[in-house]
C-alpha positions in Angstrom: -44.8 -39.2 31.4 -45.0 -40.9 34.8 -48.2 -42.1 36.4 -48.9 -41.6 40.1 -50.5 -44.2 42.4 -53.9 -42.8 41.6 -53.5 -43.1 37.9 -53.0 -39.4 37.1 -50.0 -37.9 35.5 -47.3 -36.3 37.6 -46.4 -32.7 37.1 -43.1 -32.0 35.4 -40.1 -31.4 37.6 -39.7 -27.7 38.5 -37.3 -25.7 36.4 -34.4 -24.8 38.7 -33.8 -21.5 36.9 -37.2 -20.3 37.9 -36.1 -20.2 41.6 -33.2 -17.9 41.1 -34.0 -14.3 40.5 -32.0 -12.5 37.8 -29.0 -10.6 39.1 -29.9 -7.2 40.4 -27.1 -4.7 39.8 -27.3 -1.0 39.2 -23.5 -0.4 38.9 -22.1 -0.6 35.4 -19.7 -3.4 34.4 -16.4 -3.2 32.6 -14.3 0.0 32.8 -17.4 2.1 33.2 -17.4 1.2 36.9 -14.3 3.3 37.3 -16.3 6.3 36.2 -18.7 6.1 39.2 -18.3 7.3 42.7 -18.5 3.7 43.9 -15.7 2.6 41.6 -13.5 5.6 42.7 -14.1 4.7 46.4 -13.2 1.1 45.8 -9.9 2.2 44.1 -9.2 4.5 47.1 -10.0 1.6 49.5 -7.5 -0.6 47.8 -4.8 2.2 47.6 -5.2 3.4 51.2 -5.6 -0.1 52.6 -2.4 -1.2 50.9 -0.6 1.8 52.4 -1.9 0.8 55.9 -0.6 -2.7 55.3 2.8 -1.5 54.1 3.2 1.1 56.9 2.3 -1.3 59.7 4.6 -3.9 58.3 7.4 -1.4 58.2 7.5 -1.2 62.0 8.7 -3.7 64.6 5.0 -4.3 65.5 5.6 -3.6 69.2 2.0 -4.7 70.2 1.4 -7.8 68.1 -2.1 -8.4 69.5 -3.3 -4.9 68.4 -1.4 -4.5 65.2 -1.9 -8.1 64.2 -5.6 -7.3 63.9 -4.8 -4.2 61.9 -2.7 -6.3 59.5 -5.3 -8.9 59.2 -8.1 -6.4 58.4 -6.0 -4.4 56.0 -4.7 -7.4 54.1 -8.1 -9.2 53.9 -10.0 -6.0 53.0 -7.5 -5.1 50.3 -7.7 -8.5 48.7 -11.5 -8.7 49.0 -11.9 -5.2 47.5 -9.6 -6.2 44.6 -11.8 -9.2 44.1 -15.0 -7.2 44.3 -13.7 -4.7 41.8 -12.6 -7.5 39.4 -16.2 -9.0 39.6 -17.4 -5.7 38.1 -14.5 -5.1 35.7 -14.8 -8.5 34.1 -18.7 -8.5 34.1 -19.1 -11.5 36.4 -22.2 -9.8 37.9 -24.3 -11.0 34.9 -23.1 -14.6 35.3 -23.6 -14.9 39.1 -27.3 -14.7 40.1 -27.2 -12.7 43.4 -28.5 -9.3 44.4 -25.3 -7.4 43.8 -26.7 -4.2 45.4 -27.4 -6.1 48.6 -24.0 -7.9 48.4 -22.3 -4.5 47.9 -24.0 -3.1 51.0 -23.2 -6.1 53.2 -19.6 -6.3 52.0 -18.8 -2.6 52.5 -20.9 -2.4 55.7 -19.0 -5.3 57.4 -15.6 -4.1 56.1 -16.4 -0.6 57.4 -17.0 -2.0 60.9 -13.9 -4.1 60.9 -11.8 -1.2 59.5 -13.1 1.2 62.1 -11.9 -1.2 64.8 -8.6 -1.5 63.1 -8.2 2.2 62.9 -9.0 2.5 66.7 -6.4 -0.1 67.5 -3.8 1.5 65.3 -4.5 4.9 66.8 -4.2 3.3 70.3 -0.8 1.8 69.4 0.3 5.2 68.2 -0.8 7.0 71.3 1.3 4.6 73.5 4.6 5.7 71.8 6.1 7.0 75.0 5.1 4.0 77.1 8.2 2.4 78.5 9.0 -1.2 77.8 11.7 -3.4 79.2 14.2 -4.8 76.7 17.2 -6.7 78.0 17.0 -5.1 81.4 16.9 -1.5 79.9 13.9 0.6 79.4 13.1 2.2 76.1 10.1 3.8 74.4 7.5 1.5 72.8 8.1 3.3 69.4 11.2 5.2 68.4 10.8 8.4 66.5 10.9 6.8 63.1 8.3 4.1 64.0 6.2 6.8 65.7 6.0 8.8 62.5 5.2 5.6 60.5 2.5 4.7 63.0 1.0 8.2 62.7 0.9 7.8 58.9 -0.7 4.3 59.3 -3.3 5.8 61.6 -4.2 8.5 59.1 -4.5 6.1 56.2 -6.5 3.7 58.3 -8.9 6.6 59.1 -9.0 7.5 55.4 -9.7 3.9 54.4 -12.5 3.7 57.0 -14.1 6.9 55.6 -13.9 5.4 52.1 -15.6 2.2 53.3 -18.2 4.3 55.1 -19.0 6.3 51.9 -19.2 3.0 49.9 -21.6 1.6 52.4 -23.8 4.7 52.2 -23.8 4.6 48.4 -24.5 0.9 48.4 -27.4 1.3 50.8 -28.9 4.0 48.6 -28.7 1.7 45.5 -30.0 -1.3 47.4 -33.1 0.4 48.8 -34.1 2.1 45.6 
């Protein structure tokens, strides 16, 4: 027991565990997460996001600035959603002391905003399919028919993914504010 300069004893050092609140999570862990609406939306986000990624990669990417952002968002969101799902599947929510309801809301809310922007950029690229571009002193369409059809499908799946992230955000907000 240490003595202070005045002769009294010093209080014991604070317990670090007392400063971390217990994890707050209302979603089930393990395979039970797949039986919830949130788990179903996360699986759809992964599936539709991977389709956006594959479809955009299947084109020549005629507008790299626009579609580069679409690729970045779809790849990043797909991997982060897989990671987020794995945290619940493998019950890491009980080992990591954070407010998982708040984390769920912020993750899905931010991803919704980014995916909405990616959807708009993909739709803009699709709408420019007849725009002429010069290639080796000849003019051709920005997207040929096959790439135009692929771009339409990518726009539809980007919209579907955006809707899934929006629904996940709404569900997460409801859980967080309960």
